N, C-alpha and C positions, 0 to 999 in steps of 0.2 A: 596683781591677783596671782597670777603664774607662776610658779620657779623658775627661776632659770631664765627669763625673759627680763632681757636689759633695756631694751625699744621697742616702744609700740605706738605706731604714730601714722594716722591717716594722710596722706597725700593729694585725697581725690573725693571725694561723697556726693552720692547725684541719688534725689530722692527724697520725699518728705517725709519726717518723724510719725509713724503711727501705718505708714506705709511699706511696700519693698522700695529698701534701701538698697545700695552698692558703697561698697565701701576699697578703697586701696590703700594699703597696710602696708608699710614700712615695718619688720620686724626684725629684731636682732636676739640670741638664745645662746647662754653661755653653756657649753661641754666642757670639763674639763681645765685647761687654758686654751682653749676652741671657743671663736665667738663667730658663733653659723649666721648672716646676714641672706632675711629672701622676701620677696615683695609678694603679697597677698591680694588675693580680691574677693573679699568678702559679701554677699548676698542676701541677707536679711528680710524675710516676709514674716510680720508679726503673725498673717491670718495663718500661718499655715505653722506659729511655731519653731522655726525653722531657720539656720545657720548656715548655708552653705560656700565653701572656697574652693579655688584654685590660684596657681601662681600667677600673675600676674606676667606673661611670658612678653611682655614686652621690654622687660628690666630683668636685668641679669643676677641671679639667684646663686647662694652658693648650693643648692639641693638641683639636682636634676629635675625634682617632679616631686608635688604635695598636689593630695585631694579633700575631702572629708566635708563632714556637717556635725551640728548637735540639732537632736531634735526633741524637745519636751514635750509631752504629754501630761494628762490629769491620771491620778491614777484612777482606778474602777471603783474601788471602796474603799478608800482614804480620804478622806475630806481634808484639803489642805498639805494632799502632799503632793507630789509630780514623779512620773520616772522621764526620768536623762539619760540621753542613747547619745553617746559619741564614735564616729569612725574616722581613724585617718589614715590616708598611704601615703607613705613617704619615700622616697629612689632617692638615693645618696650616689655620689660619684665617687670617683676612682681615688681623689683625694684625703677623702675623707679616711683618718686611720682608722683600725681595725677595732681598735679601745672604745675609740668613740661611739663606733656604731653598736660596742655591745652593752655601754654602758647605756644610753639611747634607748636600745630596744627590750630595758630593762627596767628603768626608770621613767624613761618618756610617758607610760602610760597610768604611773602615778600621780609625777606633775602635771599632766595635762589635764586629770578630771580629780582629782582629791581637794583643790582648793572649791572645788562647786558644793559640799557638803559644810565643808565651813564658812564659805560666804553667803550659805545661802539661812544656815541655822542665824546665823550675825542677821541678817536680814528680818527673818525670822522673830529675832528679839526686841530689835528695833519694832520692829511693828503691831509687837505684841499679838504675836499666831504662835497656838500652841502648834509644836510639830512632833513630840509625844518622845515615840523612841526611834533610834537613828532611822533613817533614810539610806537606801542602797543603790550602790551605779554599776549596770551591762554596759562595755563597752570594748571595743576589739581595735587589735593595732598591728600594722606589717612593717615590718623596714626591710626593705630591701636594698643590698648593697653587692656593687660589682668585684669580682675577688678573679684572679690569676692563679689556675690551678699550674699543678707541676710540667704542662708539656706548651706554658705560656698562652693560654686560650684561657676567654674570658667565661666566668659563668657568673648568673645570678643567684643568689641565698636567700632566700625567703625564712624570716624567724615565725615560729610557730605562734597562732596570736593568742592572746591574753585571755582567757574568758571571762574573768571580772579582776577586779582593782583590788591589790593587794594590801594590807594592815600597812600604814605608812607609820615608819618609823619615828624615831625624834631627831633632832636634830645633834644633838650631839652623835649619835649614831653618825648620823651622815658628816660630820666632822669625819670624826675619824675615819670612815670610809674611801672619804674625798682623800684625805691626808696621805692612804695607804697608795688611793691608786695615783698621784702625782709624786710619792718617792718611789714607787712602782717604776714609772714614766721616767726620770730623772737616771735612775740607777740603766734601765736599758741606752737609756743613750750615751750614759759615761762607757757603757760596756761598748756601742755600738762605734762611742769615737776612740778607745783604745786599740778596737779591733780594725780599725782602718788606720793610726795610727801604726801599729808594729807590722800588718800587710806592705804599707809604704815601705817600713826599711830593711824589710825582706828581700822587697827587687830591689834595693838603693843596691845593699850589697851583694 
């Protein structure tokens, strides 16, 4: 259901359905031409309408750290409506390209929450529930990236939280944007290669 997710598989589950369950999950995400693998421990507590997660620190993940939660509450005044709360903090490693970090910080919130509305409305139609006007969602996201300053010292930069879910763009627009991103990345790689070759030839001369 979640865009950019190419794998989601539980490798260990404890607890019985209907009660608190702990699920160890391997996940892979596709960002530009990079695939990010991570191992999570999800704790689902149906009595509290919540699911929380952290990394599985016994396994090697491509992100330094991640934690977050989903929480669902009945709407106080609208029957058949719910309020869905989502929060995630992700700490990325030094190896992650800045372009990937920028894309994740801008698109991750939409990708992580945009599917909820679509799937919830589909389920409501299947069950014959009238949901009336479109529901809304509230979420926030923080993305940390380790960068090097001109003095060689590392610093941690946190992107500004996004107060609300932006409008989801069309697939055609997304395809065009991704095409531009990949094209720019290829141009940058070509320029770097030409610069390195030119520098090598200069030293040889």
